KEKOLZA-671846 format. One record per residue: z, x, y of N, C-alpha, C in turn; residue in three letters; chain; residue number from 1. Coordinates in steps of 0.2 Angstrom, whole numbers, plus 5000, padded with zeros to 4 digits. Layout:
BEGIN
   n.Z   n.X   n.Y  ca.Z  ca.X  ca.Y   c.Z   c.X   c.Y  code  unit  pos
     Z     X     Y     Z     X     Y     Z     X     Y   ALA     A  NUM
...
This chain:
BEGIN
   n.Z   n.X   n.Y  ca.Z  ca.X  ca.Y   c.Z   c.X   c.Y  code  unit  pos
  5128  4894  5094  5128  4900  5098  5121  4902  5093   MET     A    1
  5116  4907  5098  5113  4912  5092  5115  4921  5093   ALA     A    2
  5117  4924  5088  5119  4929  5088  5116  4931  5082   THR     A    3
  5117  4941  5083  5116  4943  5077  5121  4948  5076   VAL     A    4
  5124  4949  5071  5131  4952  5069  5131  4956  5063   ILE     A    5
  5132  4963  5063  5132  4966  5058  5139  4966  5052   GLU     A    6
  5136  4969  5045  5141  4965  5041  5148  4966  5042   ASP     A    7
  5149  4972  5046  5157  4975  5045  5159  4973  5050   ARG     A    8
  5156  4970  5057  5160  4966  5062  5159  4959  5061   ASP     A    9
  5157  4956  5055  5156  4949  5053  5164  4946  5049   ALA     A   10
  5165  4940  5051  5169  4935  5048  5168  4934  5041   SER     A   11
  5172  4933  5037  5172  4929  5029  5167  4923  5031   GLU     A   12
  5169  4920  5036  5163  4914  5036  5159  4915  5038   GLU     A   13
  5158  4920  5042  5150  4923  5043  5146  4926  5038   GLN     A   14
  5151  4927  5033  5146  4932  5028  5142  4927  5022   ARG     A   15
  5146  4920  5025  5143  4916  5020  5137  4914  5023   GLU     A   16
  5134  4915  5027  5126  4914  5030  5122  4918  5025   ILE     A   17
  5117  4915  5024  5111  4918  5019  5104  4918  5023   ASN     A   18
  5105  4919  5028  5099  4922  5032  5102  4930  5034   GLU     A   19
  5096  4935  5035  5097  4942  5037  5092  4945  5041   VAL     A   20
  5095  4947  5046  5092  4949  5052  5086  4954  5049   ASN     A   21
  5081  4952  5052  5075  4958  5048  5073  4965  5054   THR     A   22
  5078  4964  5060  5076  4969  5065  5070  4970  5066   ALA     A   23
  5064  4964  5067  5059  4962  5070  5060  4959  5078   MET     A   24
  5058  4959  5081  5061  4956  5087  5054  4957  5094   TYR     A   25
  5053  4951  5096  5048  4951  5102  5052  4947  5106   CYS     A   26
  5051  4952  5113  5055  4952  5119  5051  4948  5126   PHE     A   27
  5052  4944  5129  5048  4947  5137  5051  4951  5140   ARG     A   28
  5046  4957  5142  5049  4962  5144  5052  4962  5153   ARG     A   29
  5052  4956  5156  5057  4955  5162  5062  4953  5160   SER     A   30
  5064  4950  5154  5071  4950  5152  5075  4954  5147   LEU     A   31
  5072  4961  5145  5074  4963  5143  5078  4969  5144   LEU     A   32
  5076  4972  5150  5081  4976  5153  5087  4975  5156   ALA     A   33
  5088  4967  5159  5094  4967  5163  5096  4965  5156   PRO     A   34
  5094  4961  5150  5099  4961  5145  5102  4968  5141   ALA     A   35
  5098  4972  5141  5102  4979  5138  5108  4982  5142   LEU     A   36
  5107  4980  5150  5112  4982  5155  5118  4980  5152   ARG     A   37
  5119  4974  5150  5126  4971  5148  5127  4971  5142   ARG     A   38
  5126  4976  5137  5127  4977  5132  5134  4982  5133   LEU     A   39
  5139  4983  5126  5143  4986  5126  5145  4988  5119   ASN     A   40
  5149  4993  5117  5150  4995  5110  5154  4992  5109   PRO     A   41
  5159  4986  5110  5162  4985  5107  5163  4981  5100   GLU     A   42
  5163  4985  5094  5161  4984  5089  5163  4991  5084   ASN     A   43
  5165  4989  5078  5166  4993  5072  5164  5002  5072   ALA     A   44
  5158  5002  5073  5155  5008  5074  5156  5012  5083   GLN     A   45
  5156  5007  5086  5157  5010  5093  5151  5012  5096   GLY     A   46
  5146  5007  5094  5137  5010  5096  5136  5003  5099   GLU     A   47
  5131  5002  5104  5126  4999  5107  5122  4997  5102   TYR     A   48
  5121  4989  5099  5117  4987  5097  5111  4984  5101   TYR     A   49
  5105  4984  5098  5100  4981  5100  5101  4974  5099   LEU     A   50
  5104  4970  5093  5102  4965  5091  5105  4960  5095   PRO     A   51
  5112  4962  5100  5115  4960  5104  5112  4956  5109   ASP     A   52
  5107  4959  5111  5103  4957  5115  5101  4950  5115   VAL     A   53
  5102  4946  5109  5098  4940  5108  5104  4937  5110   ILE     A   54
  5112  4938  5109  5116  4932  5112  5117  4934  5120   GLY     A   55
  5117  4939  5122  5115  4939  5130  5110  4937  5132   VAL     A   56
  5104  4936  5130  5099  4929  5132  5101  4922  5132   LEU     A   57
  5104  4922  5127  5106  4915  5123  5111  4913  5129   TYR     A   58
  5116  4916  5130  5121  4915  5134  5118  4915  5141   GLU     A   59
  5113  4918  5142  5111  4917  5149  5105  4910  5149   ALA     A   60
  5105  4908  5144  5102  4900  5146  5094  4901  5144   GLY     A   61
  5093  4907  5141  5086  4908  5139  5084  4907  5132   HIS     A   62
  5078  4904  5129  5076  4901  5122  5077  4906  5121   ASN     A   63
  5078  4907  5112  5080  4911  5109  5079  4906  5101   VAL     A   64
  5074  4909  5098  5069  4906  5092  5070  4911  5088   VAL     A   65
  5072  4909  5082  5070  4911  5075  5065  4910  5069   SER     A   66
  5063  4916  5065  5058  4913  5060  5058  4915  5056   MET     A   67
  5057  4910  5050  5060  4912  5042  5053  4915  5040   VAL     A   68
  5055  4921  5036  5049  4921  5032  5048  4918  5024   ALA     A   69
  5043  4917  5024  5042  4912  5018  5041  4916  5010   ALA     A   70
  5041  4923  5013  5040  4928  5007  5044  4934  5009   ASP     A   71
  5052  4935  5006  5055  4940  5009  5052  4946  5008   PRO     A   72
  5048  4949  5003  5045  4955  5004  5040  4957  5010   MET     A   73
  5037  4951  5014  5034  4953  5019  5038  4957  5024   GLU     A   74
  5046  4957  5025  5050  4960  5030  5054  4964  5026   THR     A   75
  5052  4967  5021  5056  4972  5017  5055  4979  5021   ALA     A   76
  5061  4981  5021  5062  4988  5025  5064  4994  5020   GLY     A   77
  5061  5000  5022  5062  5006  5017  5066  5009  5022   VAL     A   78
  5071  5012  5017  5076  5018  5020  5078  5023  5017   ASN     A   79
  5074  5023  5009  5073  5029  5004  5068  5030  5000   ASP     A   80
  5067  5032  4997  5062  5034  4990  5063  5030  4986   ARG     A   81
  5068  5026  4982  5069  5019  4980  5066  5015  4981   ALA     A   82
  5066  5011  4990  5063  5007  4991  5058  5008  4993   GLN     A   83
  5055  5015  4997  5048  5017  4996  5044  5014  4990   LEU     A   84
  5045  5016  4984  5043  5014  4977  5043  5006  4976   ALA     A   85
  5046  5002  4979  5048  4994  4976  5042  4991  4982   ALA     A   86
  5043  4995  4988  5036  4991  4991  5030  4994  4989   VAL     A   87
  5028  5000  4988  5022  5001  4985  5020  4997  4980   GLU     A   88
  5025  4996  4976  5022  4991  4969  5021  4985  4972   ALA     A   89
  5024  4982  4977  5022  4975  4978  5016  4975  4981   GLU     A   90
  5014  4982  4985  5007  4982  4989  5003  4982  4982   LEU     A   91
  5004  4986  4978  4999  4987  4974  4998  4981  4968   ARG     A   92
  5002  4977  4967  5002  4971  4964  4997  4967  4968   ASP     A   93
  4999  4966  4975  4993  4961  4979  4986  4964  4978   ARG     A   94
  4987  4971  4978  4979  4973  4981  4977  4971  4973   THR     A   95
  4979  4974  4968  4975  4972  4960  4975  4965  4961   ASN     A   96
  4980  4961  4963  4977  4952  4961  4972  4951  4966   GLN     A   97
  4970  4953  4971  4964  4951  4975  4959  4954  4970   ARG     A   98
  4958  4961  4969  4952  4963  4966  4949  4957  4959   TRP     A   99
  4955  4957  4954  4955  4953  4949  4952  4947  4950   MET     A  100
  4953  4944  4956  4952  4937  4958  4945  4937  4959   LEU     A  101
  4942  4943  4963  4935  4943  4965  4932  4947  4959   ASP     A  102
  4933  4947  4952  4930  4948  4948  4929  4956  4945   GLY     A  103
  4936  4962  4947  4935  4967  4944  4939  4965  4937   VAL     A  104
  4939  4969  4932  4944  4970  4926  4948  4976  4926   THR     A  105
  4955  4973  4927  4960  4979  4925  4963  4978  4919   MET     A  106
  4963  4983  4914  4965  4981  4907  4972  4981  4909   VAL     A  107
  4976  4987  4913  4981  4986  4915  4984  4987  4920   ASP     A  108
  4986  4982  4924  4985  4981  4932  4991  4986  4935   PRO     A  109
  4998  4987  4929  5003  4990  4931  5002  4997  4932   GLU     A  110
  4997  4999  4927  4995  5006  4929  4988  5008  4932   ARG     A  111
  4986  5004  4935  4979  5004  4940  4982  5005  4947   THR     A  112
  4980  5008  4950  4981  5013  4957  4977  5012  4963   TYR     A  113
  4976  5007  4967  4968  5006  4970  4971  5006  4977   VAL     A  114
  4970  5010  4980  4970  5011  4988  4967  5006  4993   ASP     A  115
  4969  5003  4997  4966  4996  5002  4960  4998  5004   THR     A  116
  4961  5003  5004  4952  5006  5009  4946  5008  5003   SER     A  117
  4948  5006  4998  4942  5008  4992  4938  5000  4991   VAL     A  118
  4932  5001  4989  4929  4995  4988  4926  4995  4980   VAL     A  119
  4927  4989  4979  4924  4988  4970  4920  4983  4970   LEU     A  120
  4915  4985  4968  4908  4977  4966  4911  4973  4961   GLU     A  121
  4908  4968  4959  4909  4962  4954  4909  4966  4946   ALA     A  122
  4913  4964  4942  4911  4967  4936  4913  4976  4935   ASP     A  123
  4918  4977  4938  4920  4984  4937  4923  4984  4933   VAL     A  124
  4926  4988  4928  4932  4987  4924  4935  4994  4924   THR     A  125
  4942  4993  4927  4946  5001  4927  4953  5000  4922   LEU     A  126
  4951  5005  4917  4957  5006  4912  4962  5010  4914   PHE     A  127
  4968  5008  4910  4975  5010  4912  4976  5020  4914   PRO     A  128
  4978  5021  4919  4979  5026  4923  4974  5029  4929   GLY     A  129
  4970  5024  4932  4963  5025  4934  4968  5024  4941   THR     A  130
  4966  5028  4947  4967  5032  4953  4963  5032  4957   MET     A  131
  4961  5027  4962  4956  5025  4965  4959  5027  4974   LEU     A  132
  4957  5032  4977  4961  5035  4982  4955  5035  4988   ARG     A  133
  4955  5034  4995  4954  5036  5000  4947  5030  5000   GLY     A  134
  4942  5032  5001  4936  5029  5004  4931  5029  4996   HIS     A  135
  4933  5027  4989  4929  5028  4985  4926  5020  4984   THR     A  136
  4920  5021  4982  4915  5013  4981  4914  5015  4975   VAL     A  137
  4914  5012  4970  4914  5009  4964  4909  5004  4962   VAL     A  138
  4903  5003  4961  4897  5000  4960  4897  4994  4955   ARG     A  139
  4892  4988  4955  4895  4984  4950  4893  4986  4943   ALA     A  140
  4898  4984  4938  4897  4985  4932  4899  4994  4929   GLY     A  141
  4901  4997  4935  4904  5004  4934  4911  5002  4927   ALA     A  142
  4913  5008  4925  4918  5009  4921  4922  5016  4924   GLN     A  143
  4928  5014  4926  4932  5020  4927  4939  5019  4924   VAL     A  144
  4940  5027  4919  4944  5028  4915  4944  5028  4908   GLY     A  145
  4950  5029  4905  4958  5029  4906  4959  5035  4910   PRO     A  146
  4963  5034  4913  4966  5042  4916  4962  5044  4920   ASP     A  147
  4959  5041  4926  4954  5046  4932  4957  5045  4938   SER     A  148
  4955  5051  4942  4957  5051  4949  4951  5053  4953   ARG     A  149
  4951  5049  4957  4945  5047  4961  4945  5047  4968   LEU     A  150
  4945  5052  4973  4944  5052  4981  4941  5052  4984   VAL     A  151
  4938  5048  4987  4931  5050  4992  4926  5049  4988   ASP     A  152
  4926  5046  4983  4920  5045  4980  4914  5038  4979   CYS     A  153
  4910  5040  4977  4904  5036  4974  4902  5034  4967   GLU     A  154
  4904  5028  4966  4902  5029  4957  4896  5024  4958   VAL     A  155
  4889  5026  4954  4885  5020  4954  4887  5015  4950   GLY     A  156
  4881  5009  4949  4881  5004  4945  4880  5007  4938   ALA     A  157
  4885  5003  4933  4886  5004  4924  4886  5011  4924   ASN     A  158
  4888  5016  4928  4891  5022  4927  4898  5021  4923   ALA     A  159
  4899  5028  4919  4905  5027  4915  4909  5034  4915   ILE     A  160
  4915  5033  4918  4918  5039  4921  4924  5039  4916   VAL     A  161
  4926  5043  4913  4933  5044  4909  4937  5050  4908   GLU     A  162
  4943  5051  4910  4948  5053  4910  4945  5061  4912   GLN     A  163
  4943  5058  4919  4940  5065  4925  4943  5064  4932   THR     A  164
  4944  5068  4936  4946  5069  4941  4940  5073  4946   VAL     A  165
  4939  5068  4952  4935  5071  4958  4935  5070  4964   ALA     A  166
  4932  5073  4969  4934  5073  4975  4930  5073  4978   ARG     A  167
  4925  5068  4984  4919  5069  4987  4914  5070  4983   ARG     A  168
  4914  5066  4976  4908  5065  4974  4904  5060  4973   ALA     A  169
  4897  5062  4970  4894  5056  4969  4891  5055  4963   GLU     A  170
  4891  5048  4959  4890  5050  4953  4885  5042  4952   ILE     A  171
  4878  5046  4950  4874  5041  4949  4873  5036  4945   GLY     A  172
  4870  5030  4946  4870  5023  4941  4869  5026  4935   PRO     A  173
  4872  5023  4930  4871  5025  4922  4872  5031  4921   ASP     A  174
  4877  5034  4924  4878  5041  4923  4884  5041  4917   ALA     A  175
  4885  5045  4912  4892  5046  4910  4893  5053  4911   ARG     A  176
  4902  5053  4912  4904  5058  4916  4912  5058  4911   VAL     A  177
  4911  5064  4908  4919  5067  4904  4917  5065  4896   GLY     A  178
  4923  5064  4892  4930  5066  4895  4931  5073  4897   PRO     A  179
  4939  5073  4900  4940  5079  4904  4935  5082  4908   PHE     A  180
  4933  5079  4913  4929  5082  4918  4931  5082  4924   ALA     A  181
  4929  5088  4927  4932  5089  4935  4924  5088  4940   TYR     A  182
  4925  5084  4945  4921  5085  4949  4923  5086  4956   LEU     A  183
  4920  5094  4959  4922  5096  4966  4918  5091  4970   GLY     A  184
  4920  5094  4976  4916  5092  4982  4911  5092  4985   PRO     A  185
  4907  5089  4985  4899  5088  4986  4894  5089  4979   GLY     A  186
  4899  5087  4974  4896  5085  4969  4891  5080  4967   THR     A  187
  4884  5079  4966  4881  5075  4966  4877  5075  4958   GLN     A  188
  4879  5069  4957  4876  5067  4948  4869  5062  4948   LEU     A  189
  4864  5065  4946  4858  5061  4946  4858  5054  4943   ALA     A  190
  4856  5049  4943  4854  5043  4939  4853  5044  4930   THR     A  191
  4858  5043  4928  4856  5043  4920  4862  5050  4918   GLY     A  192
  4863  5055  4921  4867  5059  4920  4872  5060  4914   THR     A  193
  4872  5063  4910  4877  5065  4904  4880  5070  4904   VAL     A  194
  4887  5073  4906  4890  5079  4908  4892  5081  4901   THR     A  195
  4894  5074  4894  4898  5079  4889  4905  5080  4892   GLY     A  196
  4908  5082  4887  4915  5085  4888  4917  5089  4891   PRO     A  197
  4923  5090  4895  4927  5096  4898  4920  5099  4902   PHE     A  198
  4918  5094  4907  4912  5097  4911  4914  5097  4919   PHE     A  199
  4913  5103  4921  4916  5105  4928  4911  5108  4933   THR     A  200
  4912  5104  4940  4906  5104  4944  4908  5108  4953   SER     A  201
  4906  5112  4956  4908  5114  4961  4902  5115  4965   ASP     A  202
  4901  5111  4969  4895  5113  4974  4894  5119  4976   ALA     A  203
  4900  5122  4978  4898  5129  4982  4898  5132  4974   GLN     A  204
  4901  5133  4968  4901  5137  4963  4896  5136  4957   GLY     A  205
  4893  5131  4958  4888  5128  4953  4892  5123  4947   GLY     A  206
  4888  5123  4942  4892  5120  4935  4893  5124  4931   GLU     A  207
  4898  5120  4927  4900  5124  4920  4899  5117  4915   GLU     A  208
  4897  5119  4907  4898  5115  4904  4906  5117  4900   ALA     A  209
């Protein structure tokens, strides 16, 4: 028999089954509506369960097939902030692993955060506490961090960006930024620029060292 049973409605024998429903379904549209009309709320919660459609279709003679996920994290659900943090950590690990295999150095991958929309070229080095967000691009040989947060920025080849917060800024090749620098939206640093510590730049308000 093909069916999906809520834990509170299951027998002791059924609870021994080590497969868990992921709540991901693919139905033939022409069969779903008639099956929904045959559902009833005869369960512990007195509710209509969508998974009961599986049993309805099976009893009607339709082909019902389950797929087993090789990696349980591929089907992980998020119902609270703790679970959200867990799946975010998994995504971070996978993203960082891909970049390291492509030639990016991460001194401490557990403390390095790279959005999936970010582009990194070969031989980039990311130090602990680095967070790259949005459509940030870091060119070959550049070094970012420690403790830097760049959002929608471009970092030129072989630039060094230390302990810097920047948003929508362009840092030219071979530039040296920081430590403790802030680059506001629209900031453009030319090739070879050396900002020194505690540098602040606002494209509208000018620059302050």
